[in-house]
N, C-alpha and C positions, 0 to 999 in steps of 0.2 A: 238275581240273587243278592247283588250288592243292595239293591232298593229295598229288599225285604229286611236285610240285616240293619240297614240305616234306619228304616221305619220302626223295626223293633227296638232299636236303641232309643230313638226318640220317645216312643210310647213308654218305654221303661222309665226314662227320665221323668216324663210328665207325670206318670203315675207315682213314682217315688216322691215327687215334690207334693202331691195331694195327699199322700199317705203319712208324710211326716208329722210328727207331733207338733202341736202349736207352740209358738215361742213361750217361753216361761212367763208366767204372770209376774207382775210386781209384788213386792213383799206384802203378803197378806197377814197384817198384824192381828186380824180377827181370831186367828188360831189360838192365840194367847188367852182369850177370854174363857176358853173351856179347859184351861190348865190351871188346877187349884192352886199351884204355886204362886201365880200372878195375882190372884184375886185380892189378897190383903193389901198389896202394893197399889192396885188399880183403885180400889175403894178409898184408900187414905189420900190418894193424889186427887181424886175427884172431891174430896171434903176439903183439901187444902187450895182448891181453885178459888181465886178471890170472887166474893159474892157480887153478882151483876144481873143482868137480864136473863131470866129463865134458868133451867138447870145447867149444870156443867155436863159436858158429853166428852167421851174419849175419841180422839181422833187418830192416836197412834200408841202403839205400845212395843217396846222393844227390850232385849237383853243389855242393859247397861254394863253389867259385870256378872260374874258368878252368882253374887249375892244380891245385886240390885236389879230393879227393872226401872226402865225409863217410861214415862207416860206423858203424852201431850194431851192436854184438855182445851176445850173451847166452850164458849156459850153463845147465846143469841146476839150479844153486842159485838162478837168477833174477836173478843180478847182471848189470846192464846196464853197457856201456861205450861211451863216445862217442869216436869217433878221427877225426882228420883227418890226411890223408896225400897226398902228391904223387901225382898219377896217373901220370905217367911214370916215376918211380923208386920210389915206394912209400915214401919218407922220411916217417916220422910226425913231425908238428908238434905234435900235442897228442893225448892219450889219458888219459881221465879216467872214473872210475866215476860213474855217473848214479844219483842217488838223488833223485827229484822228486816224492815223495809230497806231495799238498797238505796233509796234516795235518787236524785236530790229531793229534799223536803223544803217547805217555805214555812216560817214562823213570823207572824205578824208582830210589829213593834207593840201593838195592843196587848199581846200575851208576853212578850219578853222585852223589857226596856233597854237591855244591853245585848250585844251580840253573844250568843251561845258560844262557849269555849269548851274545849276538851282535847284529849289526846287523839280522839277518833272523830272530831267534828271540825270541819272548815266552814266559816261563816262568810258569806259575801253579801253586802248591803245592797238593798234594792230601793232606788229612788225614783220618784215621779215628781217632776217639777221642783227639784232640789229639796223634796221632803222625803225623809226616811220613811219607807212602808214596812220594812222588815228585813229579813235575812234569808237568803237561799243557803240550806245546809247540805254539805256533802261530806262523805267519808274521804280521807285523803287517799290519793292515788298512790299506791305502793308498789314495790316489786312484786308482781304475782306469782313469782317463783320462790320467794322467801316468805314463811310464814311470820306474822308480827301480831300485835295486840289488836290491830285494826283489820285483820284479813277477812273477818266477817262483819257484817253491819253491827255496830255498837253505838246506841244513842243514849246510854244511861247518863251521860253528862248533861243531858237536858233537864234531869231532875234538879229541882232546887237543892242547894247544899244542905238544908236542914232536912230534907226528906230522904228517908232510907228506902233501899230496894226491898220488895216484898220478899219474906222468907218464911220458912216453916217454924 
C-alpha cells in the first residue's frame, strides 16, 4: 500500500511538472506594432535614424512614459539609435546614436594624437619599443552600489570638441 501511494505521489509530481505552463517569454515588443497608438512614434523614429547602409529597422519598442514611446533602431552597418517620440503625434523628443560597448577599447595614435580624456574615460598608453601606439580606454571602476554619471558605458567624450551629438 505504501509503495502504491509513493508511486502515485511521484507520478503526480512528474505529470505536474510536464503539464505546467512554459516559462514566460521575454518581453515581446512586436505586440506594439499592431497598436495604432505606437505607429506615429515608430515611423518618426525610423525616419530619425541616421542615414547609413540599407534601411533602418526597429529592434525594440517600449512604453517610455504615458505619452512617449521608446524605439531602438538599427541598420545594416550595425549603428543603433535610441529614440523617444510622442505616441499620439510622433514628435521626436530625443534621438541619439547608442554606443554602449563596455570596453576596454583601443584607439590608435593615428586616430587620436592625444590621450582621450573625459569624466567616464580612463586612458592608458600602449608602447612598443618605447614608441607610443595608442591608448587603452576603460570606464572608471566605481562603486557598483552607488549610481553615478558613469554607471553605464558612456563614450561621448571621444567626440571631437567641435562635433555635437546627433539629435532630432
